[in-house]
C-alpha positions, 0 to 999 in steps of 0.5 A: 292218659289211660284208655278208659279215661280218654274213652270216658271223655270222648263218650261224654262229649259225643253225648253232650253234643247229641243231647243238646240237639235232642229236641231239634232232631225229635222234631225232624219227622215227615208225618205231622203226628207226635212220634218224632223220637229219633233224637231220643232213641239215639240219645238213649243208645249213646247214654247206655255207652256212657253209663257202661264206661262210667261203671267199668274199671277195666283199662284194657283196650280190647275189653273196653271195646267189647263192653262198649259194643255190648252196651250200645246193642243192649241199650239201642232204642228204635230203628235209629238206635239199633243202626247207631249200635251197629255204627258203634260196633263197627267203629270200635273194632279197629280201635281195639288194636294196641298202638296209637290211634292216628289218622289212619286208624280213624279212617279205618274206624269210620270205614268199618262203621259205615260197612257195619251200618249198611250190613245192618239194613236189608234194604239200604236207602240213600238220603238217610243215616247210611249215606251220611256215615258213608260220606264221613268214611270217604272224607276220613280216608281222603284226609288220612294221609294229609291231615297232620293231626286227628283233630284236623281229620275230624274237623274235615269229617264234620264239615263233610257231615254237614254237607252230607246231611244237607244233601239228604233231601236231594236223595230222598223224595219224602224229605225233599217234599217236606223240606227237611233233612234226615233225622238219623243223619243229623243225630250222627253228625252231632255225635261226631261233632262232639268227638271232634271238639273233645279231640281238639280240646275245644268247647262245643260250637253253638248248636244249629238253630231249632227248626220248625220243619219235620224229617223222617227216619226212612229206614224200615225193616220188613217181616222175614219172607224166609222159613227158618229162624236160625241161631247159633254160636261160633267159637274159634280163634281170630274170627272175622265177623265182617267176612262171616256177615258177608257170607250169611247176608246172601242167605237171608235177612234179619241178620245179626252177628255180634261178639268178638274174635273168640265168640260170635252169636249169629241170628238169621232168617233163611231157607237154607239153615244147613248152609248157614251152619256150614259157614259157622263150622268153616270159621270155628266150632258151632254150639247152641244151635236153634232152628225154628220153622216159622211157617209150619207147626214143627219147631226144632230146638236144642235139648239143652233146657235147664227147666222142666217143660211148661204147660204153655209152649209159647207166651206173648210179650207186647209193647203197649201204651195206655192203661186200658190197652194194657188190660185189653192185652192182658185179657187176651193172653199177653204174658208180659207188657213192656211200656212204650209207644209213639214218643218212647220206644223200649230198648232192646235190653228191656225187650230181651228181659221181658222175653226171658221172664216168661215161663213158656218155652218160646215167645212171640213179640208184638212191637205194636209200633213200626219204630219198635220192629227192628229192636224186636228183631234184635231182641229175638236174636239176643233172648235165651229162648226162641222168639218170633216177631210178628211185626204189628205196627199199631196197638189195634193191629196187635190186639187183632193178632192176639185174638188168635193166640193159643198158648199150647201152640208153638210160637211159629204156629201162633205167628202164622195164625196172627199174620193171616189175621193181620192180612184182613185188618186195616187200621186208622188214627185220629190225632192233632197235627203238630206241624204244617205239612202237605201229605198225599195232597192233603194240606195239614195245618198245625193244631187241626184234627188229622185222620190217617188210614193205613198210615196215609193222611185222609182227612184234616179239619176243625171238627173231630167227628168229621175227621174221624168219620172220614177215617172210618169210611176209608177203613170201611171202603171194603166190606168189614164185619167189625170196627174196633175203636180205642179211645185215648187219654183225651178223647172227645165224646163219640156219641155223634160219630157212633150214630153216624157209623150205625146209620151208614153201616147197620150190620157192622159190629162196633166194639168201643174200648177205653185204651188210654193211649197218649197223643192219639184220642182215637185208634181204629181197626176194621176187620 
C-alpha cells in the first residue's frame, strides 16, 4: 500500500471519529452561553488535512508531510484548531523519514507532537489538551519497546488518553467546578481513537454517550507585551525547527516557526529583534526581514514592495457576526469583514486571505472574539504584509477600538491608539442560558436570561429587562460618558430598559444600534 493511500485511510478514520463526537465536544463548555465550538473548530482543522490528502497526487513521504502540516495550519480555526495544527506538525515530522513506521517511530511522533503543542502556547495550562497529548506521549514511549505491533501501542495510548481526559477536572479548577472534562483533550482523544481503529483494521467502537454538562477550552493567548513584531525567513540545509524554536521562545511571545528543513518562516514579538535575527543567521541565510515597532510611530519594513505606495498606510480587517454590525464596522472604516462569531470561528486561511486582499501597506486585525485571537496571531505571521492584532474579545470592543482608526497612520500607531481606547471600555452581554451551571455564586438555569459583564455572570432571571438592567448597572458602576447597545437577531423591546437607564443616569449618552448578531439579543459597551 502506498504512503498516500495509507495516509488517506488514517486521516479519514481520525476525522470520522472526531466528527461523530463533534456536537458532544461542542457542548463541553463551562460558560452556559452558546459559544462551545471546540468540536467544530477541531473538526474543521482535521477536515482541511483530509481534503488536502484527497486532492494531492504525490506519493513521496516528505512531500506529504509538508502538505499535511501546511493544510492543518491554514485550516486551523479557533484556539483549539491552532493548537491541533501544531500537534499535527509535530507528529508528522518523525513520520517524514524514510523507512517503516514501527512502534519506536510512533513513540517519537507522539513526543514530537507533545513538544510542539507546549511550545505553541506561551503560558501552558495543565488540565487541557496539552496535558492529554503529554500523557499520550508518555504512554507511547513506555510501550515502544514492549508492544509487538503498532495496533497494540495505539490501543494502550487510547486507554491512557481516556484516563488523562477523565483527570482534567482534577488539574483545572474551572472544570472541576463545572463537573466536566476538557473539550480540547476530548477532541484529541477521538482523533487518536480513529487512528487506532484504522491501524488495527477494526470498526470504530461505540462513541462515548452525550453529556449534558459543559467544559471549557482553557488556553488563551494575551496581547504581546513586547515592542517589535519580527518576521523573517531562514533558508539552509537540515534546519532544526525545534532547536530554533527553543532559542527564540526565550526572547518573546506570539512565536511561530513553520516550514521544513530547507526553509522556515519565523514570527515573534520581542524586545530584541537583533538577537532573533542572529539566531536565524546562525542556522542559515535569512531573507524577507520585517521589523515593526508596535509601540511607536516608526514601522520598519522591507523595501521589496511590488506595488506602488498606496494613500492608505493601514487597513482594518474585522471578524463580525450580524448584518447590522457589518454595516457599523464598514461605516467606521473597516476595509474587509470576515464573517464569524460565537459558534463559527473563521479559519487562519480566511483571515490571511482577507488581509492580503486589502490595498494598504499594512493591516490591523480585530478578532472581536476571544476564541479568534490565536488564529489572528497565526494569520499575522502568514500574511504577505505586516499585520498587527488588536485583541478585541467582543463586537462592542471592536467598534470602540475602530472609532480611533485613521488609515493614514501606521498599523502600529493605530493599534496603540486602539489599545488605549480599550483600557477605558467595559462590555456586557445578555443571552439565554443553554445549560445549568453555578458561576461566580450565581445559579444559572437553562432557558433563563443570563447577563454577563466583563465575561462574568452578574444576573439570572425570567425577565429580560431586569437582567439587562443589572448588567447595565454593573457596567456603569464607575462614571461613564456613553453606553452603546447592539440589538441582536431576536432582541426584545428595549423601551422599558432605556427608560430605566435614562432615569438612573440622566447625563449618560445612549447609542442604540441594530447589530443583528445571533445568540445574543443584546450586547453592551460603556466608555
